[in-house]
C-alpha positions, 0 to 999 in steps of 0.5 A: 109936069110942074105945078101950074103946067096944063096938061089933058086929064081924063076921069075928071067927072062927068064932063069931057076932059078938059085943061087942068092944072096940077097943084102939089105939096112942096115935097112934089106930092100930088095933092090934086087939080084945078081946071076952068068951068064956065068962068069958075074954077073947079077943085078936084081931087087926084083922081079928077073927082070934084071938091068944090067949085070957086070964083078964082083959081086961087081959092080953088088951088087953096081947097086943094092944097089943103082938103085934096089928100084928107078927103081921099081918107073920107067915105065917099059914095059909088054910084053905079050909073046903071041902076042908081045903086049907091055903096058907100065906100073907102078909098084904099089906093089911087094911082094915076089909072085906077082906084081901089076901093072898099066896099064897106064903111072901113077899110078892114081885112076881109072887106070886099074891094073893087078896082075901077079905072080912072077913065070908067069914072068919067065916062063909064058906069061908075061914079065916085061923089065926095059927100063929107 
């Protein structure tokens, strides 16, 4: 798929799946996605978490190109929707199907980890929120 083609992406947050556009660097690395919603554009990480909301597609693409990859190095909040509990986490690995998190402020050897399916972030028990 090339930059600008649309596809159906699961894992775009709490809302149902929608058409999204990939945003890639010049070397082809996926930075994230942009998606139209209610007359605005959302910027999304590579696993579909919201980064921001924008007036137009160009601004959303620029936001993803600038912050899509670097946001993965930030601290995130994992929310257990069944209990409301929150846990500060670090992202260790993202793939098209799952994300692995270090369950602590730092991702160090020996820190407990958790792997969550991407579809469970959009439809299941878990929610990841970027609060940086």
